[in-house]
C-alpha positions in Angstrom: -0.2 0.0 0.1 1.4 3.4 -0.8 2.4 5.1 2.4 1.6 9.0 3.0 4.8 11.4 3.6 4.0 14.9 4.4 1.1 16.7 3.2 0.4 16.9 -0.1 -0.2 20.6 -1.6 -3.4 21.8 -2.2 -3.2 22.4 -5.8 -1.6 18.6 -6.0 -4.6 17.3 -4.6 -6.8 19.2 -6.6 -5.5 18.3 -9.8 -5.2 14.5 -8.9 -8.8 14.8 -7.9 -9.6 16.0 -11.3 -7.9 13.5 -12.9 -9.5 10.2 -10.9 -12.9 12.1 -11.0 -13.0 13.3 -14.5 -10.8 12.0 -17.1 -12.0 9.7 -19.9 -9.2 7.4 -19.7 -8.6 4.7 -17.3 -6.2 5.0 -14.3 -5.6 2.5 -11.8 -2.8 2.7 -8.9 -1.4 -0.7 -8.4 0.8 -1.9 -5.4 3.7 -4.5 -6.0 1.7 -7.2 -6.0 -0.3 -5.6 -8.9 -3.3 -5.4 -7.2 -5.7 -2.3 -7.4 -5.4 0.3 -4.6 -6.9 3.1 -6.5 -9.0 3.8 -9.9 -10.4 6.5 -11.6 -14.2 6.8 -12.3 -13.9 5.8 -16.0 -12.4 2.5 -15.0 -15.0 0.0 -16.3 -14.7 -3.3 -14.4 -17.5 -5.6 -13.9 -21.0 -4.2 -13.9 -22.3 -5.7 -11.0 -19.4 -4.3 -8.5 -18.7 -0.7 -7.3 -15.3 1.1 -7.6 -14.8 0.6 -4.1 -15.4 -3.4 -4.3 -12.6 -3.1 -6.9 -9.8 -2.3 -4.3 -7.6 -4.6 -3.7 -8.3 -6.9 -6.6 -5.6 -8.3 -8.9 -5.5 -5.5 -11.9 -6.1 -8.4 -14.2 -9.4 -9.4 -12.9 -10.7 -5.6 -12.7 -9.9 -5.0 -16.3 -11.0 -8.6 -17.5 -8.1 -8.9 -19.4 -8.4 -11.5 -22.5 -5.0 -12.4 -21.7 -4.2 -12.2 -17.8 -1.1 -14.1 -17.6 0.7 -12.4 -20.4 -0.3 -8.6 -19.4 0.8 -9.6 -15.4 4.4 -10.3 -16.6 4.5 -7.4 -18.8 3.7 -5.3 -15.8 6.2 -7.3 -13.3 8.7 -6.4 -15.8 8.0 -2.9 -15.7 8.4 -3.0 -11.8 11.6 -4.9 -12.0 13.5 -2.8 -14.7 11.5 0.7 -14.1 11.4 0.9 -18.4 7.9 2.2 -19.0 5.7 0.3 -21.6 3.5 2.6 -23.7 0.6 2.3 -25.6 0.3 -1.6 -25.9 -3.0 -2.9 -27.7 -4.8 -5.4 -25.2 -8.5 -6.9 -25.6 -10.5 -7.2 -22.4 -13.6 -8.9 -22.0 -14.3 -12.7 -21.8 -17.5 -14.5 -22.4 -18.6 -17.9 -23.7 -20.8 -16.6 -26.3 -20.4 -14.0 -29.1 -17.6 -11.7 -27.6 -18.1 -8.3 -26.7 -14.6 -7.8 -26.4 -12.9 -4.3 -26.2 -9.9 -3.1 -27.4 -7.4 -1.0 -25.0 -4.2 1.0 -25.2 -2.4 0.5 -21.7 0.5 2.1 -20.8 2.6 1.1 -17.4 4.3 3.5 -15.4 6.4 2.5 -12.1 6.1 4.7 -8.8 8.6 5.4 -6.5 8.5 7.2 -3.4 11.0 10.3 -2.2 13.6 7.9 -1.3 13.6 5.6 -4.0 12.2 2.6 -3.3 9.2 1.0 -5.5 5.9 1.3 -4.7 3.8 0.3 -7.3 2.8 1.0 -10.5 0.4 3.5 -12.6 -1.8 1.7 -15.3 -3.2 4.0 -17.7 -6.1 2.6 -20.1 -7.7 4.2 -23.1 -10.9 2.9 -25.1 -9.9 2.4 -28.8 -12.5 0.2 -30.1 -13.8 2.4 -32.3 -10.5 3.1 -33.6 -9.4 -0.1 -33.9 -12.5 -1.5 -35.5 -12.4 1.2 -37.9 -8.7 0.2 -39.0 -9.5 -3.3 -39.3 -12.7 -2.7 -41.4 -9.8 -0.1 -43.7 -7.7 -2.9 -43.7 -10.4 -5.3 -45.0 -11.7 -3.2 -47.6 -7.8 -2.5 -48.6 -6.8 -6.3 -48.8 -10.2 -7.0 -51.1 -9.0 -4.3 -53.3 -5.7 -5.4 -53.7 -6.1 -9.1 -53.8 -9.7 -9.6 -55.8 -9.6 -9.3 -59.4 -6.5 -10.1 -60.7 -7.7 -13.1 -62.6 -10.2 -13.1 -65.8 -11.7 -16.4 -64.7 -15.5 -16.1 -62.8 -14.6 -18.8 -60.6 -11.1 -17.5 -59.8 -12.6 -14.1 -58.5 -14.5 -15.8 -56.2 -12.1 -17.4 -54.6 -10.1 -14.7 -54.2 -12.8 -13.1 -53.0 -13.3 -15.6 -50.0 -9.5 -16.0 -49.5 -9.2 -12.1 -49.2 -12.0 -11.9 -46.1 -11.0 -15.2 -44.4 -10.0 -15.1 -41.6 -9.5 -11.4 -41.2 -13.0 -10.4 -41.7 -15.0 -13.7 -41.3 -14.8 -17.1 -39.8 -16.1 -18.4 -43.2 -17.3 -17.3 -46.5 -19.5 -18.3 -49.6 -19.9 -17.0 -53.3 -22.9 -18.3 -55.2 -22.9 -16.9 -58.7 -25.6 -16.9 -60.9 -25.1 -19.6 -63.7 -25.5 -17.6 -66.7 -22.8 -15.3 -65.2 -20.5 -18.4 -64.9 -21.2 -19.2 -68.6 -20.6 -15.5 -69.5 -24.0 -14.4 -70.8 -25.6 -11.2 -69.4 -26.8 -11.4 -66.1 -30.4 -10.9 -65.1 -32.0 -7.7 -64.0 -33.5 -7.5 -60.4 -35.3 -9.0 -58.7 -34.3 -12.4 -60.1 -36.7 -15.3 -60.4 -36.6 -17.6 -57.1 -35.8 -20.5 -59.5 -32.7 -18.9 -61.2 -30.1 -21.5 -60.6 -26.7 -20.5 -58.7 -23.3 -22.2 -58.8 -21.3 -22.5 -55.4 -18.0 -20.9 -56.8 -16.1 -20.8 -53.7 -16.4 -21.7 -49.8 -13.7 -21.2 -47.6 -13.5 -21.5 -43.7 -12.2 -23.4 -40.7 -14.4 -26.5 -41.5 -15.3 -28.1 -44.2 -18.5 -26.8 -46.0 -20.7 -27.4 -49.3 -19.0 -28.9 -52.5 -18.0 -26.3 -54.4 -19.6 -26.5 -58.1 -23.4 -27.2 -56.8 -25.5 -25.9 -58.8 -29.4 -25.0 -57.9 -31.9 -22.5 -57.0 -31.7 -21.1 -53.5 -33.7 -22.6 -50.7 -37.3 -20.4 -50.4 -37.9 -18.2 -47.3 -34.4 -17.9 -46.2 -32.1 -14.7 -46.1 -30.6 -16.0 -49.1 -33.2 -16.0 -51.5 -34.4 -12.7 -50.1 -31.3 -10.9 -51.4 -32.2 -11.7 -54.7 -35.7 -9.8 -54.6 -34.7 -7.5 -52.1 -30.7 -6.4 -52.9 -29.5 -5.0 -49.6 -27.1 -6.7 -47.5 -28.8 -8.3 -44.3 -27.4 -8.6 -41.0 -28.8 -12.1 -39.5 -28.5 -13.4 -35.5 -28.4 -17.3 -35.8 -29.7 -19.1 -33.2 -31.6 -22.4 -32.5 -34.8 -21.0 -32.8 -34.1 -19.3 -36.3 -36.9 -20.6 -38.7 -35.2 -20.5 -41.7 -32.7 -23.3 -41.1 -35.2 -26.0 -41.6 -36.0 -24.7 -45.0 -32.1 -25.5 -46.1 -30.8 -28.3 -44.4 -27.0 -28.4 -46.1 -26.6 -25.1 -45.3 -28.2 -25.2 -41.2 -25.8 -28.4 -41.2 -22.4 -26.4 -42.0 -23.8 -23.3 -39.5 -24.7 -25.9 -36.7 -20.9 -27.8 -36.8 -19.5 -24.3 -37.5 -21.0 -22.7 -34.1 -21.7 -19.9 -36.2 -23.8 -17.0 -34.3 -24.2 -14.0 -37.1 -24.2 -13.7 -40.7 -24.4 -11.3 -43.3 -25.8 -11.9 -46.3 -25.2 -9.4 -49.3 -25.9 -9.3 -52.9 -23.4 -9.1 -56.0 -25.6 -6.5 -58.3 -23.8 -4.2 -60.8 -26.2 -1.6 -62.5 -29.1 -3.0 -61.5 -28.2 -6.5 -63.0 -27.6 -9.5 -60.1 -24.7 -11.6 -60.4 -24.9 -13.6 -57.5 -24.7 -13.7 -53.4 -21.9 -13.4 -50.9 -22.7 -14.8 -47.4 -20.2 -13.9 -44.6 -20.1 -16.0 -41.1 -18.8 -15.5 -37.7 -18.5 -18.2 -35.4 -17.5 -19.0 -31.5 -16.0 -15.9 -29.5 -15.6 -13.4 -32.6 -17.5 -10.5 -32.3 -20.8 -11.0 -34.0 -21.0 -8.7 -36.7 -22.9 -5.2 -36.3 -24.4 -2.6 -38.7 -20.7 -1.2 -39.1 -19.8 -4.4 -40.6 -23.1 -4.3 -42.9 -21.2 -1.2 -44.4 -17.9 -2.9 -44.7 -19.9 -5.9 -46.7 -21.9 -3.4 -48.9 -18.3 -1.7 -50.0 -16.4 -5.5 -50.2 -19.5 -6.9 -52.6 -19.6 -3.8 -54.8 -15.8 -4.2 -55.8 -16.5 -7.8 -56.0 -19.2 -7.3 -58.3 -17.0 -5.2 -60.6 -14.5 -8.1 -60.4 -16.9 -10.7 -61.6 -18.5 -8.5 -64.1 -15.2 -7.6 -65.8 -14.2 -11.5 -65.7 -17.5 -12.8 -67.1 -17.0 -10.4 -69.9 -13.9 -11.8 -70.3 -14.8 -15.3 -69.8 -17.8 -14.5 -72.8 -15.3 -13.4 -75.3 -13.1 -16.1 -74.4 -15.7 -18.8 -75.1 -16.4 -17.1 -78.6 -13.0 -17.0 -79.4 -12.4 -20.8 -78.5 -15.7 -21.5 -80.4 -14.4 -19.9 -83.5 -11.4 -21.5 -83.1 -12.4 -25.1 -83.0 -14.8 -24.1 -85.9 -11.8 -23.1 -87.7 -10.0 -26.3 -87.1 -10.6 -29.7 -88.3 -13.1 -31.9 -87.0 -12.9 -34.8 -88.7 -10.2 -37.5 -87.6 -7.6 -37.1 -90.5 -6.0 -40.7 -91.5 -2.9 -41.4 -93.3 -1.3 -44.5 -94.8 2.1 -43.1 -94.4 2.2 -41.3 -91.3 0.4 -41.8 -87.8 -1.0 -38.9 -86.4 -1.4 -37.8 -82.5 -2.5 -34.1 -82.0 -2.5 -32.5 -78.3 -4.0 -29.3 -77.3 -3.6 -28.0 -74.1 -5.4 -24.6 -73.9 -4.5 -21.4 -72.1 -5.9 -19.0 -69.5 -6.9 -16.7 -72.1 -7.5 -18.8 -75.3 -5.2 -18.0 -78.3 -4.5 -18.9 -81.7 -2.4 -22.0 -81.8 -3.0 -24.7 -84.2 -1.6 -27.8 -86.2 -2.1 -29.4 -89.6 -1.7 -32.6 -91.4 -2.2 -31.9 -95.4 -2.0 -34.5 -97.9 0.5 -33.9 -100.6 0.8 -35.3 -104.4 3.2 -38.5 -104.6 2.4 -39.7 -101.5 4.0 -36.9 -99.5 2.4 -35.1 -96.1 2.9 -31.9 -95.1 3.2 -31.4 -91.5 2.1 -27.9 -89.8 2.3 -26.3 -86.2 1.4 -22.5 -85.8 0.7 -20.1 -83.4 -0.5 -16.3 -83.3 0.5 -14.7 -80.3 -2.5 -12.5 -78.7 -5.8 -13.6 -77.3 -9.5 -13.8 -77.9 -11.4 -13.4 -80.8 -8.8 -11.5 -82.8 -6.2 -14.3 -82.5 -8.5 -16.9 -83.3 -9.8 -15.6 -86.7 -5.9 -14.5 -87.7 -5.0 -18.2 -87.1 -8.0 -19.3 -89.1 -6.9 -16.9 -91.8 -3.5 -18.1 -91.6 -4.5 -21.8 -91.4 -6.6 -21.3 -94.8 -3.7 -19.3 -96.4 -1.1 -22.0 -96.0 -4.0 -24.7 -97.2 -3.9 -22.7 -100.3 -0.1 -22.6 -100.6 0.1 -26.4 -100.0 -2.0 -27.3 -102.9 1.0 -25.2 -104.8 3.1 -28.0 -104.1 5.6 -25.5 -102.9 8.7 -26.4 -100.6 8.5 -25.6 -96.9 10.8 -22.8 -96.7 9.0 -21.2 -100.3 5.6 -21.8 -98.3 6.7 -19.9 -95.5 8.0 -16.9 -97.4 4.6 -16.3 -98.9 3.1 -17.0 -95.9 4.7 -14.3 -94.1 3.8 -12.3 -97.2 0.3 -13.2 -96.3 0.7 -12.1 -93.0 2.2 -8.7 -93.8 -0.9 -8.0 -95.8 -2.7 -8.1 -92.7 -0.9 -6.4 -90.7 -1.0 -3.4 -93.3 -4.7 -4.2 -93.3 -4.8 -3.5 -89.6 -2.8 -0.3 -90.0 -5.9 1.1 -92.2 -8.7 0.5 -89.5 -10.1 3.7 -87.5 -7.8 4.7 -84.9 -10.5 3.4 -82.0 -10.4 -0.1 -83.4 -9.0 -2.4 -80.9 -6.7 -4.3 -83.8 -5.6 -0.6 -85.2 -2.2 -0.6 -82.7 -2.3 -4.4 -82.0 0.9 -6.0 -83.4 0.5 -9.5 -85.3 3.1 -11.9 -83.9 3.1 -15.3 -85.6 5.1 -18.6 -85.9 4.9 -21.6 -88.0 6.8 -24.8 -88.5 6.6 -26.8 -91.7 7.8 -30.1 -92.5 7.1 -32.4 -95.6 7.3 -35.9 -95.4 8.1 -38.0 -98.4 7.5 -42.1 -97.7 9.2 -43.2 -100.7 12.6 -41.4 -100.2 12.2 -41.2 -96.3 13.1 -37.8 -96.1 11.5 -35.0 -94.0 12.0 -31.5 -95.3 11.7 -28.5 -92.8 11.6 -25.0 -92.2 10.4 -23.0 -89.1 9.6 -19.2 -88.4 10.1 -18.3 -84.8 9.0 -21.6 -83.0 11.2 -23.9 -81.6 12.8 -26.6 -83.8 11.4 -30.0 -84.2 12.6 -33.0 -82.1 13.2 -36.8 -83.8 13.7 -39.7 -82.4 14.8 -42.9 -84.4 13.8 -46.3 -84.3 16.4 -47.7 -82.4 16.0 -44.6 -79.8 18.7 -42.5 -81.0 17.7 -38.8 -81.4 18.2 -37.3 -84.9 19.7 -34.4 -85.1 17.2 -31.5 -86.6 19.1 -28.4 -86.3 16.8 -26.5 -88.3 18.1 -22.9 -88.8 15.9 -20.5 -87.0 13.9 -18.2 -89.4 12.4 -14.4 -88.6 8.9 -14.6 -87.1 5.9 -14.1 -89.8 5.6 -10.8 -91.1 8.7 -9.9 -89.1 10.9 -6.8 -90.2 13.4 -7.3 -92.7 13.7 -10.0 -95.7 15.5 -12.5 -94.1 15.0 -16.2 -95.9 13.7 -19.1 -94.1 16.2 -21.8 -94.1 15.6 -25.1 -95.1 16.9 -28.6 -94.2 16.3 -32.1 -95.5 17.0 -35.0 -92.8 16.6 -39.0 -93.7 13.8 -40.4 -91.5 13.9 -44.1 -91.1 10.2 -45.8 -91.1 9.1 -45.8 -87.9 11.0 -42.6 -86.3 8.9 -40.5 -83.9 8.7 -36.7 -85.0 7.3 -33.8 -82.4 6.8 -30.4 -83.4 5.1 -28.0 -80.8 4.7 -24.2 -80.4 6.7 -24.2 -77.2 9.3 -21.5 -77.5 9.8 -20.7 -73.5 12.6 -22.1 -71.9 11.0 -23.9 -68.8 8.4 -25.3 -71.3 11.4 -26.7 -73.7 12.8 -28.1 -70.5 9.3 -30.0 -70.1 9.3 -31.1 -73.5 12.2 -32.7 -73.3 11.4 -34.3 -70.2 8.8 -35.9 -72.0 10.6 -37.1 -74.8 13.5 -38.7 -72.5 11.4 -42.0 -72.2 11.8 -42.2 -76.1 15.7 -41.1 -76.2 16.3 -43.9 -73.6 15.5 -46.5 -76.2 13.3 -47.7 -78.7 9.9 -47.0 -77.7 6.9 -48.7 -79.6 4.0 -47.5 -77.7 0.8 -45.8 -79.7 1.0 -42.3 -79.8 -1.9 -41.6 -77.8 0.0 -43.1 -74.8 3.1 -40.6 -75.6 0.7 -38.0 -75.9 -0.6 -38.3 -72.5 2.9 -38.3 -71.1 3.2 -35.1 -73.1 0.5 -33.7 -71.4 1.4 -34.3 -67.8 4.9 -33.4 -68.6 3.7 -29.7 -69.7 0.9 -29.4 -67.3 3.1 -30.6 -64.4 5.4 -27.4 -64.9 5.1 -23.7 -65.7 3.0 -22.7 -69.1 2.6 -19.2 -70.0 0.0 -19.7 -72.7 -1.6 -22.5 -74.9 0.4 -25.4 -76.1 0.0 -27.4 -79.4 2.0 -30.5 -79.9 2.1 -32.7 -83.2 3.3 -36.4 -82.8 4.2 -38.0 -86.0 5.3 -41.3 -86.5 6.5 -42.4 -90.1 5.7 -45.2 -92.2 7.5 -46.2 -95.4 5.0 -46.5 -98.8 5.8 -50.1 -100.2 8.2 -50.5 -102.7 5.4 -52.5 -105.2 3.1 -49.0 -104.9 5.8 -47.0 -106.8 6.7 -47.5 -110.3 10.1 -45.6 -111.3 11.6 -45.5 -114.9 14.1 -43.8 -116.3 13.6 -42.5 -119.9 15.0 -41.3 -123.4 15.1 -37.4 -124.0 13.7 -38.4 -127.6 10.6 -39.6 -129.2 10.8 -43.2 -128.0 10.4 -42.0 -124.2 6.4 -41.7 -124.9 5.8 -45.5 -126.0 8.1 -46.6 -123.1 6.1 -44.7 -120.7 2.7 -46.2 -122.0 4.5 -49.8 -122.0 5.8 -49.5 -118.5 2.1 -47.7 -117.0 0.3 -50.0 -118.8 2.2 -53.2 -117.1 2.0 -51.4 -113.9 -1.3 -50.6 -113.8 -2.2 -54.3 -114.6 -0.5 -55.3 -111.6 -2.1 -53.0 -109.2 -5.8 -54.4 -110.7 -6.6 -50.5 -111.8 -9.7 -51.0 -114.2 -9.2 -50.2 -117.8 -11.3 -46.9 -118.1 -8.5 -45.2 -115.1 -5.9 -47.0 -117.3 -6.8 -45.5 -120.2 -7.2 -42.0 -118.6 -3.4 -42.4 -116.8 -1.8 -43.6 -120.3 -2.7 -40.3 -121.6 -1.6 -38.3 -119.0 2.0 -39.9 -119.0 2.0 -39.3 -122.6 1.3 -35.6 -122.9 3.6 -35.3 -119.6 6.3 -36.9 -121.2 5.9 -35.2 -124.6 5.9 -32.1 -122.7 8.9 -32.9 -120.9 10.6 -33.7 -124.5 9.6 -30.8 -126.4 10.4 -28.0 -123.3 12.3 -29.9 -120.8 15.9 -30.9 -120.5 17.4 -34.3 -119.6 17.8 -36.7 -117.9 13.7 -37.6 -117.7 12.1 -39.8 -115.3 8.7 -41.5 -114.7 7.5 -42.0 -112.1 3.9 -43.7 -111.0 2.6 -43.5 -107.1 -0.4 -46.0 -105.9 -1.7 -44.6 -102.5 -4.7 -42.4 -101.6 -4.6 -41.2 -105.4 -3.0 -42.1 -108.5 -0.2 -40.0 -109.2 2.0 -39.5 -112.3 5.5 -37.6 -112.1 7.8 -36.5 -114.9 10.9 -35.0 -113.6 13.7 -33.1 -116.2 16.3 -30.5 -115.3 14.7 -27.6 -116.5 13.2 -25.0 -114.4 10.8 -23.5 -116.4 7.3 -23.3 -115.9 4.9 -25.2 -117.7 1.6 -23.1 -119.1 -1.6 -24.2 -120.2 -2.4 -23.1 -123.7 -5.8 -22.7 -125.1 -4.9 -23.8 -128.8 -6.6 -23.1 -131.8 -8.8 -25.3 -133.8 -6.1 -25.1 -136.6 -3.0 -25.9 -134.1 -1.7 -29.1 -134.3 0.1 -28.8 -131.0 -0.6 -26.9 -127.4 -2.8 -29.3 -126.1 -1.0 -31.4 -123.8 -1.4 -29.6 -120.6 -4.9 -28.5 -121.7 -5.8 -32.2 -121.9 -4.5 -32.9 -118.6 -6.2 -30.4 -116.7 -9.5 -31.4 -118.0 -9.2 -35.3 -117.5 -7.0 -35.1 -114.0 -8.5 -34.2 -110.5 -5.6 -31.9 -110.2 -1.8 -31.1 -111.5 0.7 -28.9 -110.5 4.7 -28.6 -110.7 7.0 -29.2 -108.0 10.5 -27.2 -107.9 13.6 -29.0 -106.8 17.2 -27.9 -106.6 18.1 -29.5 -109.6 14.9 -29.1 -111.9 11.2 -29.8 -111.9 8.7 -32.4 -111.4 5.1 -32.0 -113.2 2.5 -34.1 -111.9 -0.9 -35.3 -111.9 -3.5 -36.8 -110.1 -6.7 -38.7 -110.3 -8.4 -41.2 -108.5 -7.4 -45.0 -108.4 -10.8 -46.5 -109.2 -9.8 -48.9 -106.2 -12.3 -49.3 -103.4 -11.0 -46.8 -100.3 -9.1 -44.7 -102.9 -10.7 -41.6 -102.4 -9.8 -38.3 -101.1 -11.8 -38.5 -98.0 -10.5 -37.3 -94.6 -8.3 -34.3 -96.3 -9.0 -32.2 -93.2 -9.9 -28.8 -95.4 -10.2 -25.7 -93.3 -14.0 -24.8 -92.6 
């Protein structure tokens, strides 16, 4: 107990009386055992005890501290060291139900008498509950504004919301979104029909709640269904007698298991359109929600509604873009006699313009193409469709891969020029066009593959014995890139049974993942079906970090049987045509070709040979190929381009290519380093020898 030594001056006594009587802060004088010896009139304490009854009681009991042992240790340390503790935040109030705890700022000062002896402590307490609650509410709003809205998927935004408010603001939070909104469609106007289906998009809390993804209308006659007709946040106190719990047994079970005692249900509404419902719960000894919290929830849901609607609009465009992309890609499975194909497409979170194509070429050859248009949304999908259509058109000209890429780059450059002419407000006006492509042409007769690339990674090949083939395809510029740099091409041998992987992968991490997926192949001969290898690729690429969509084309090569090919050297004189007709007749009989097709083929070969003798240069070579189509080829050393002439009635020559164009399904010229090959295709006349499954662009 404090001792009195000498009379206190009257002025000091008056000041102390005023402080203890009128100070809004709680002032406690404690002895060395931390018992209250004097207290101000502003001191709280138990409501059923008078101020005099508090004297002699432990300080922690009088203040009803939430952590009495910890606070007593702090006070004793001040007694021992004499070092004050200022503005220490403490919680007061401990109850078994919803907490009514208050926040206080407490300061401790040691008291000494005139001789320096320690006689006790002064504990100065200020109620800062309102200030702290306001600070915490501002922190919740700032956390929501910082963390919600970074993703462009409705479900992801809902998860961002519940993770931002739990546990800082609520024990549990749940978001239910109208199903039309999840699909990117326009949200309905308020009030919303009671049978409108909602999807449980996110749930986060200290216990396991409802399964996410469940779709259905809200239970009638509950605070949740009322929100759709009265779009204002509702504060609901929960007790066992709440009648609405019986109307929603699943939600009632979660509430009972969690011990939730208060709830705020708020709508996600933007410009009069309803997007969904958000529920916030508090449980146990947490403070019950109050009307100040309702204001916080209103601000939180206003921001969340804007983020959800942004994601909805993006998803709508993404869905349209994906639909456009799917429509522009082949829908029917393509079957080829000389290659086995397996495609892998991994969509990116924002869509894109990746594609692959397998195009049959004359002479049983196959064009293998993988391309990618940078960007997202409808613009990338449409640009992909334009470039893919251009590839099919150019492939019909039977161009070499490097020449095909050069012309495709010219097409892309024209698209860039067209964008520059758009109005300045058009989104495409300033958007760059960046695209890459890899093209390979596989020849199952010579067992070679000619490749060129623009911007994308080089293909990877594994030979049948498990060794890796060195496909160091020189890099070419991106399509429509600056300058006139060429697209270098290389030709490599690919034995039958080789596996070729072409992809849009360009990022280092993704290339490593792709290499990891190929490692089982590189360790030895792998004869598993390509669909199984495709699954390995998918796991390897989805297990790592992907920056966008990925397209992978897996190809296993086959050889065309030798008995399906006739090759014959021809003299460069008038004897060439009879020799060619005889060889063709003999081979067609061996293949079982009908007489009408055989007659047409002999006529085509005669005209091709005659044209080569008249306008070409030796050596001459005839080749007949039987695969999905019957192809007649004549090769010579000249590089001049054959032209179709429309001969007059009195002309005796000049009708050769005109006749070929009239009776063949298609014909063309393929230029090579040492000359050219003029070819013509026609149906075989055999069962299954038609053109089905060519995979033309939509």
